[in-house]
C-alpha positions as CSV (number, residue, x, y, z in Angstrom):
1,X,2.1,19.0,64.5
2,X,0.1,21.3,62.2
3,X,2.6,20.8,59.4
4,X,2.3,17.1,59.7
5,X,-1.5,17.3,59.4
6,X,-1.3,19.6,56.4
7,X,1.2,17.2,54.7
8,X,-1.1,14.2,55.5
9,X,-4.1,16.0,54.0
10,X,-2.1,16.9,50.9
11,X,-0.9,13.4,50.5
12,X,-4.4,12.0,50.9
13,X,-5.8,14.5,48.4
14,X,-3.0,13.7,45.9
15,X,-3.6,9.9,46.3
16,X,-7.3,10.2,45.8
17,X,-6.8,12.4,42.7
18,X,-4.2,10.0,41.3
19,X,-6.5,7.0,41.8
20,X,-9.4,8.9,40.2
21,X,-7.2,10.0,37.3
22,X,-6.0,6.4,36.7
23,X,-9.6,5.2,36.8
24,X,-10.7,7.9,34.4
25,X,-7.9,7.2,32.0
26,X,-8.5,3.4,32.0
27,X,-12.3,3.0,32.3
28,X,-14.3,6.2,31.8
29,X,-16.0,6.1,28.5
30,X,-14.8,9.4,27.1
31,X,-16.7,9.5,23.8
32,X,-15.1,12.7,22.4
33,X,-13.3,11.8,19.1
34,X,-10.2,13.7,20.2
35,X,-9.7,11.3,23.2
36,X,-7.3,8.7,21.8
37,X,-6.8,7.2,25.3
38,X,-8.9,5.3,27.8
39,X,-12.0,3.3,26.9
40,X,-12.5,4.5,23.3
41,X,-8.9,5.4,22.6
42,X,-8.0,2.8,20.0
43,X,-11.4,3.1,18.4
44,X,-11.0,6.9,18.0
45,X,-7.4,6.5,16.7
46,X,-8.5,4.0,14.0
47,X,-11.5,6.1,13.1
48,X,-9.4,9.2,12.7
49,X,-6.9,7.3,10.5
50,X,-9.6,6.0,8.2
51,X,-11.1,9.5,7.9
52,X,-7.7,10.8,6.9
53,X,-7.5,8.3,4.0
54,X,-9.1,10.2,1.1
55,X,-9.9,7.0,-0.8
56,X,-12.1,5.7,2.0
57,X,-15.3,6.6,3.7
58,X,-16.9,4.9,6.7
59,X,-20.4,3.6,6.0
60,X,-20.9,1.6,9.2
61,X,-19.2,0.8,12.5
62,X,-19.7,-1.6,15.4
63,X,-18.5,-1.9,19.0
64,X,-18.5,-4.6,21.6
65,X,-18.8,-2.6,24.8
66,X,-18.1,-4.3,28.2
67,X,-15.8,-3.3,31.0
68,X,-13.5,-2.2,28.3
69,X,-14.1,-1.7,24.6
70,X,-12.9,-5.1,23.6
71,X,-13.7,-5.3,19.9
72,X,-14.8,-2.9,17.2
73,X,-14.9,-2.6,13.5
74,X,-15.7,-0.4,10.5
75,X,-17.3,-1.1,7.2
76,X,-15.5,1.1,4.7
77,X,-16.1,1.9,1.1
78,X,-13.6,3.0,-1.6
79,X,-14.5,5.6,-4.2
80,X,-15.0,2.9,-6.8
81,X,-17.7,1.3,-4.6
82,X,-15.6,-1.6,-3.2
83,X,-16.8,-2.3,0.4
84,X,-14.9,-4.2,3.1
85,X,-14.9,-4.8,6.8
86,X,-12.0,-3.9,9.0
87,X,-12.2,-5.3,12.5
88,X,-10.1,-5.0,15.6
89,X,-10.5,-7.8,18.2
90,X,-9.2,-7.9,21.8
91,X,-5.8,-9.7,22.1
92,X,-5.3,-9.7,18.3
93,X,-2.2,-8.6,16.5
94,X,-3.9,-5.6,14.9
95,X,-5.2,-4.4,18.3
96,X,-1.6,-4.2,19.5
97,X,-0.6,-1.8,16.7
98,X,0.0,1.6,18.2
99,X,1.6,3.9,15.6
100,X,-0.6,5.6,13.1
101,X,1.7,4.3,10.3
102,X,1.3,0.7,11.4
103,X,-2.5,1.0,11.7
104,X,-2.7,2.8,8.3
105,X,-0.7,-0.1,6.7
106,X,-3.0,-2.6,8.3
107,X,-6.0,-0.9,6.9
108,X,-4.4,-0.5,3.5
109,X,-4.0,-4.3,3.3
110,X,-7.8,-4.6,3.1
111,X,-8.2,-2.1,0.3
């Protein structure tokens, strides 16, 4: 009987931790730039990729915050002064890009 109670407590604890972990992954606004998952995941990934492109610098950014980070964008400037806006909108083709290479190619199409 004791063993059953211990197992039930462990299962409840594991279930609660799992639910909390899923909630944290999906909805918690982790703002650390290394967190390329959850609420700000795609934003951080795109920001990192732009910063890795030596010909570009970010001069402004915007975010549409809601239950999830639905839309965001960056105003970027090339070294020659050319400025453009790169936006990612919820349910758009560019928001579905997942690999760094695909996102880098999408950004390169603007510059």
